[in-house]
C-alpha positions as CSV (number, residue, x, y, z in Angstrom):
1,M,143.3,20.8,114.1
2,I,143.0,18.7,117.2
3,N,145.1,19.8,120.2
4,L,147.0,16.8,121.5
5,L,147.9,18.4,124.9
6,P,145.8,17.0,127.7
7,A,143.2,19.1,129.4
8,V,142.0,17.6,132.7
9,L,138.6,18.8,134.1
10,I,138.3,18.8,137.9
11,G,134.5,18.3,137.9
12,G,131.8,17.7,140.4
13,P,128.9,19.4,142.2
14,S,129.1,22.5,144.3
15,H,130.4,22.3,147.9
16,A,132.4,19.1,147.2
17,D,135.7,21.0,147.7
18,K,136.8,20.5,144.1
19,S,138.3,24.0,144.0
20,A,140.5,23.1,147.0
21,L,141.5,19.9,145.3
22,F,142.2,21.8,142.0
23,Y,144.5,24.3,143.8
24,N,146.4,21.7,145.7
25,L,146.9,19.6,142.6
26,T,148.5,22.5,140.7
27,R,150.7,23.4,143.6
28,A,151.9,19.7,143.8
29,L,152.6,19.6,140.1
30,R,154.5,22.8,140.2
31,K,156.7,21.5,143.0
32,R,157.5,18.6,140.7
33,Q,158.3,21.1,137.9
34,I,155.6,19.6,135.7
35,S,154.8,22.2,133.0
36,H,151.1,23.0,132.9
37,H,148.5,25.7,133.1
38,A,145.7,26.0,135.7
39,L,142.5,27.7,134.7
40,R,139.5,28.6,136.9
41,A,136.4,29.9,135.2
42,Y,134.0,31.5,137.7
43,P,131.4,34.3,137.8
44,T,132.5,37.7,139.2
45,D,130.6,37.3,142.4
46,G,130.7,33.6,142.7
47,D,132.3,31.3,145.2
48,T,136.1,31.6,145.2
49,W,139.0,29.5,146.6
50,S,141.1,31.6,149.0
51,Q,144.4,31.0,147.2
52,E,143.2,31.6,143.6
53,N,144.8,35.1,143.4
54,E,148.3,33.6,143.3
55,Q,148.5,34.7,139.7
56,E,151.6,32.7,138.7
57,A,149.8,29.5,139.8
58,V,146.2,29.9,138.7
59,R,144.6,32.0,136.0
60,L,141.1,33.1,137.2
61,L,138.7,33.8,134.3
62,R,136.0,35.9,135.9
63,I,132.7,35.7,134.0
64,N,130.0,38.4,134.2
65,D,126.3,37.5,134.1
66,T,126.1,38.9,130.5
67,W,126.7,36.1,128.0
68,N,127.2,36.5,124.3
69,D,128.5,34.4,121.4
70,E,131.7,36.4,121.2
71,L,132.7,35.6,124.8
72,V,132.0,31.9,124.4
73,G,133.9,31.8,121.1
74,R,136.9,33.5,122.7
75,I,137.0,31.0,125.6
76,H,136.6,28.1,123.2
77,Q,139.5,29.4,121.0
78,E,141.7,30.0,124.0
79,L,141.3,26.4,125.2
80,A,141.7,24.9,121.7
81,Q,145.0,26.7,121.3
82,R,146.4,25.8,124.7
83,L,150.2,25.6,124.8
84,L,150.6,23.5,127.9
85,P,148.7,20.7,129.5
86,L,145.7,22.1,131.3
87,L,144.0,21.7,134.7
88,V,140.4,23.2,134.5
89,D,138.0,24.1,137.3
90,I,134.6,25.5,136.1
91,D,131.5,26.9,137.5
92,T,128.6,24.5,136.8
93,H,125.9,27.2,136.9
94,H,126.7,28.6,133.4
95,P,125.6,26.0,130.9
96,A,127.2,27.8,127.9
97,L,130.6,27.9,129.7
98,Q,130.3,24.3,130.8
99,T,129.6,23.1,127.3
100,C,132.3,25.3,125.8
101,I,135.0,23.9,128.2
102,L,133.8,20.3,128.2
103,Q,134.2,20.2,124.4
104,Q,137.9,21.0,124.8
105,C,138.8,18.8,127.7
106,T,140.3,15.4,127.3
107,H,140.1,13.8,130.8
108,T,138.2,14.1,134.1
109,V,138.8,13.9,137.8
110,L,135.4,13.9,139.5
111,L,135.0,14.8,143.1
112,L,131.4,13.8,144.1
113,H,129.0,13.7,147.0
114,E,128.6,10.0,148.0
115,Q,125.0,10.5,149.1
116,D,123.9,12.3,146.0
117,Q,123.4,9.7,143.3
118,A,121.6,12.1,141.0
119,D,124.6,14.4,140.8
120,T,126.9,11.4,140.4
121,T,124.9,10.0,137.5
122,S,124.7,13.5,135.9
123,W,128.5,13.9,135.9
124,F,129.1,10.4,134.6
125,Q,126.7,11.1,131.7
126,L,128.4,14.4,130.9
127,S,131.8,12.7,130.8
128,E,130.5,10.0,128.6
129,H,128.7,12.5,126.3
130,Y,131.9,14.5,125.7
131,A,134.1,11.4,125.5
132,L,136.2,12.5,128.4
133,L,138.6,9.8,129.7
134,P,138.2,9.2,133.5
135,L,141.3,9.5,135.6
136,A,139.6,9.4,139.0
137,H,136.2,9.0,140.6
138,L,136.5,10.4,144.1
139,Y,134.0,11.1,146.9
140,S,134.0,13.9,149.5
141,S,133.0,12.9,153.0
142,F,132.6,14.6,156.4
143,E,132.0,11.3,158.2
144,D,135.2,9.3,157.5
145,K,138.2,9.8,159.7
146,M,140.9,9.4,157.0
147,S,141.1,9.4,153.2
148,T,141.1,6.0,151.6
149,I,141.9,4.4,148.2
150,T,139.6,1.7,147.0
151,A,141.2,1.2,143.5
152,Q,144.1,2.5,141.5
153,E,143.5,0.8,138.2
154,P,142.2,1.5,135.6
155,I,140.5,4.5,137.4
156,I,141.6,5.8,140.8
157,T,138.7,5.6,143.2
158,G,138.6,6.6,146.9
159,T,137.3,9.0,149.5
160,F,138.7,12.4,150.6
161,V,137.9,13.5,154.2
162,R,136.6,17.0,154.4
163,S,137.5,17.8,158.0
164,E,140.0,20.4,156.8
165,Y,141.3,21.6,153.4
166,S,144.8,20.2,154.1
167,S,143.4,16.7,154.0
168,L,143.0,17.2,150.2
169,A,146.7,17.7,149.9
170,Q,148.2,14.8,151.7
171,G,148.1,11.1,152.1
172,P,148.3,8.1,149.6
173,L,145.1,9.1,147.7
174,F,146.3,12.6,146.9
175,D,149.8,11.3,146.1
176,C,148.4,8.7,143.7
177,L,146.3,11.3,141.9
178,V,149.2,13.6,141.5
179,E,151.3,10.8,140.1
180,R,148.7,9.9,137.6
181,I,148.3,13.5,136.3
182,A,152.0,14.1,136.3
183,E,152.5,11.0,134.1
184,L,149.8,12.2,131.7
185,F,151.2,15.8,131.6
186,S,154.7,14.4,130.8
187,T,153.5,13.0,127.5
188,Y,155.6,15.7,125.9
189,S,159.0,16.4,127.4
190,H,160.0,19.9,128.5
191,E,162.4,20.1,125.6
192,E,159.6,19.1,123.1
193,L,157.3,21.8,124.5
194,V,160.1,24.4,124.3
195,H,160.7,23.4,120.7
196,M,157.1,23.8,119.8
197,H,156.9,27.3,121.4
198,L,160.1,28.5,119.8
199,Y,158.9,27.4,116.4
200,E,156.0,29.8,116.6
201,A,158.2,32.8,117.5
202,P,157.2,35.8,115.4
203,T,160.7,37.3,114.8
204,A,163.9,35.9,113.3
205,L,165.9,36.7,116.4
206,V,164.7,34.7,119.4
207,L,166.3,35.0,122.9
208,Q,166.1,31.9,125.0
209,L,166.9,33.3,128.4
210,P,168.0,30.1,130.3
211,T,170.3,29.0,127.5
212,L,171.8,32.5,127.2
213,L,172.4,32.8,131.0
214,H,174.4,29.6,130.9
215,T,176.4,31.0,128.0
216,I,177.1,34.4,129.6
217,A,177.6,33.3,133.2
218,P,178.0,29.5,133.5
219,N,178.1,29.5,137.3
220,S,175.1,31.7,137.7
221,T,171.6,30.4,138.5
222,S,169.8,33.7,138.1
223,W,170.1,37.0,136.2
224,E,171.9,39.9,137.9
225,P,171.9,43.5,136.8
226,S,175.7,43.3,136.2
227,L,175.0,40.8,133.4
228,L,173.0,43.3,131.3
229,N,175.9,44.7,129.4
230,A,177.2,41.2,128.6
231,L,173.7,40.3,127.4
232,F,173.5,43.3,125.1
233,E,176.7,42.2,123.4
234,Y,174.7,39.2,122.0
235,I,171.9,41.2,120.7
236,P,172.0,43.9,117.9
237,A,170.2,47.1,119.1
238,C,167.0,48.2,117.6
239,T,166.2,44.8,116.1
240,P,162.8,42.9,116.3
241,L,163.1,40.5,119.2
242,S,161.2,37.6,120.8
243,V,162.1,36.6,124.4
244,Y,161.5,33.2,125.9
245,G,162.0,31.9,129.3
246,Q,161.8,32.9,133.0
247,G,163.5,36.1,134.0
248,P,163.0,39.0,136.4
249,Q,160.8,41.9,135.4
250,W,163.7,44.4,135.1
251,L,165.4,42.1,132.6
252,Y,162.3,42.0,130.3
253,G,161.9,45.8,130.8
254,A,165.6,46.4,129.7
255,L,165.1,44.2,126.6
256,A,161.9,46.0,125.7
257,A,163.8,49.3,125.8
258,Y,166.8,47.9,124.0
259,T,164.8,47.1,120.9
260,G,163.8,50.7,120.5
261,K,160.7,51.1,118.3
262,E,161.1,47.7,116.7
263,D,158.7,44.8,117.4
264,F,159.2,43.2,120.8
265,Y,157.5,39.9,121.9
266,Q,157.5,37.9,125.0
267,F,156.2,34.3,125.6
268,D,153.5,33.7,128.1
269,P,151.5,30.4,127.7
270,H,149.3,31.3,130.7
271,L,147.6,34.1,128.8
272,L,146.0,31.7,126.3
273,S,146.0,34.6,123.9
274,G,144.3,32.9,121.0
275,E,146.5,34.7,118.5
276,A,148.1,33.2,115.4
277,N,151.5,33.0,117.2
278,A,149.8,31.6,120.3
279,G,151.6,32.5,123.5
280,W,153.7,35.2,121.9
281,I,152.4,38.6,122.9
282,A,153.6,42.2,122.3
283,P,153.3,44.9,124.9
284,P,149.8,46.4,124.5
285,P,149.7,50.0,123.4
286,L,149.0,52.3,126.3
287,L,147.7,55.8,126.4
288,L,149.5,58.8,128.0
289,C,146.6,60.5,129.6
290,P,145.6,61.9,133.0
291,S,142.3,60.0,133.0
292,T,141.9,56.7,134.8
293,R,140.2,53.3,134.5
294,P,139.0,51.3,137.5
295,E,141.2,48.3,136.6
296,V,144.4,50.1,137.5
297,C,145.3,52.6,140.2
298,T,148.5,54.7,139.9
299,T,150.4,56.8,142.5
300,Y,153.2,59.2,141.5
301,I,155.6,60.5,144.2
302,R,158.0,63.2,143.1
303,G,161.6,63.3,144.4
304,D,164.6,65.6,143.8
305,D,165.9,64.0,140.6
306,C,163.3,61.3,140.0
307,G,159.7,60.3,140.5
308,Q,158.3,56.9,141.4
309,L,155.1,55.6,139.6
310,T,153.5,52.8,141.6
311,V,151.0,50.7,139.8
312,K,148.3,48.7,141.6
313,I,145.9,46.3,139.8
314,T,142.6,46.8,141.6
315,H,141.0,43.5,140.5
316,P,143.7,41.0,139.6
317,P,144.4,39.4,137.3
318,L,144.4,42.2,134.7
319,D,143.1,41.0,131.3
320,Y,145.8,41.4,128.6
321,L,143.2,41.2,125.9
322,Q,141.4,44.3,127.3
323,A,144.5,46.3,128.1
324,N,144.8,48.3,124.8
325,S,144.7,52.1,125.4
326,L,144.8,51.8,129.2
327,P,145.6,55.3,130.4
328,F,148.7,56.2,132.5
329,P,149.6,59.6,133.7
330,P,152.2,62.0,132.1
331,V,155.3,62.5,134.2
332,P,157.8,65.3,134.4
333,A,160.2,65.2,131.4
334,H,163.3,66.3,133.3
335,L,163.1,63.7,136.0
336,G,164.0,60.0,136.0
337,L,161.2,57.5,136.4
338,I,161.0,54.5,138.7
339,L,158.3,52.0,137.9
340,S,157.1,49.9,140.9
341,G,154.2,47.8,142.0
342,T,152.9,44.2,141.5
343,M,152.1,43.8,137.8
344,P,152.4,41.3,135.0
345,I,155.6,41.5,133.0
346,W,153.7,42.4,129.8
347,L,152.4,45.5,131.6
348,L,155.9,46.5,132.7
349,T,157.3,46.2,129.2
350,A,154.3,48.2,127.9
351,L,155.0,51.0,130.4
352,V,158.7,51.0,129.5
353,R,157.8,51.4,125.8
354,L,155.3,54.1,126.7
355,Y,157.6,56.3,128.8
356,M,160.9,55.8,127.0
357,H,159.4,57.6,124.0
358,T,158.8,60.7,126.2
359,D,161.6,62.9,127.3
360,V,162.4,61.1,130.7
361,P,166.2,60.9,131.0
362,W,166.1,57.3,132.5
363,I,163.8,54.6,133.6
364,A,164.4,52.1,136.5
365,C,162.4,49.2,137.8
366,H,161.9,48.7,141.5
367,Q,161.6,45.0,142.4
368,A,162.3,43.1,145.6
369,Q,163.8,46.0,147.4
370,C,166.2,46.7,144.5
371,T,166.0,49.6,141.9
372,I,167.7,48.8,138.6
373,V,168.2,51.2,135.7
374,I,166.7,49.6,132.6
375,F,166.8,52.5,130.1
376,S,169.0,55.6,130.1
377,R,169.8,58.5,127.7
378,T,172.0,60.3,130.2
379,I,175.7,59.9,131.3
380,R,174.7,60.0,134.9
381,Y,173.3,56.5,135.0
382,S,173.9,53.4,132.9
383,V,171.7,50.5,132.2
384,G,172.3,47.9,135.0
385,D,173.1,50.5,137.7
386,V,171.5,49.7,141.0
387,L,170.1,52.8,142.7
388,P,168.6,53.7,146.1
389,S,164.9,54.5,145.8
390,C,164.2,58.2,145.4
């Protein structure tokens, strides 16, 4: 089955600033609220763009030097089953990765060296070989004083000045490019994308958070802890549940606990999970164990009536597909537990599911200087209570 969602490759030789252009493009599209996903596929020790670890904006796919058919097949499947329009920046030094990605892309924006005709010819031939539709042929220059547009139709052509990175994110040439990609990515409306995603939900009961927030609190623009009890009135307890839409971590944690031992799924198109219900993921099963793995560092601080477990991802982003059986430390059964640290929502929900089935009396989530109870089996605290940190 052919994926009709566009995938735009930001291509070109090394040291042409294409990664800077890639990052600035995804920022500009997000400011316009254009739904898309941004993927950078680079080797572990390769050149990186300084902003790439903003995980909500860009998914960095780090590639080790060891290649095998399984890895290439996985990347190919992820791209083929994309759930949003895609911006792609790749490392050109891995031929297997380059071929795998080019086969799944639909369009190109090329940023080239004006003096290197061989590289230019090579990229033109690659684009033609994989039948990629050109959106822009651009050149990167140290010599010009300002960016210029030489043509807007049918292909945008022009020159970016490389005196500073910000020059790639301003001016008529950049604005013209953003407009062209935004138009392409708007082939499907937001409503059509939502409909496609909800259709694939793996449970009968699906919670669409933006719609439900408007129903419960018409004058609210964001979820507050005080709304949790009203939310639970709409959901039968201990029922398989799929949750869709933006919401704070503590909200997802509370919903994961509310379902008990029943199936719980959350939608994340940026994971490109490659599963049958693409985008819908369950919290991965974790292991209660004192041993550690290098991907995650945990610190537990014990207080009088609770302890705080802080999680740190040592090499972000943490790979969901490799998170099964990640070990996390046992905690005292008679103390409440506060979960804190910067982590993906799927890891928080997995931790809630792990510790709620121990004997801890309650679990809270510490987020943005606020500690919110998201699970309780004691009369001392109720779900939705806001606590001082222990």
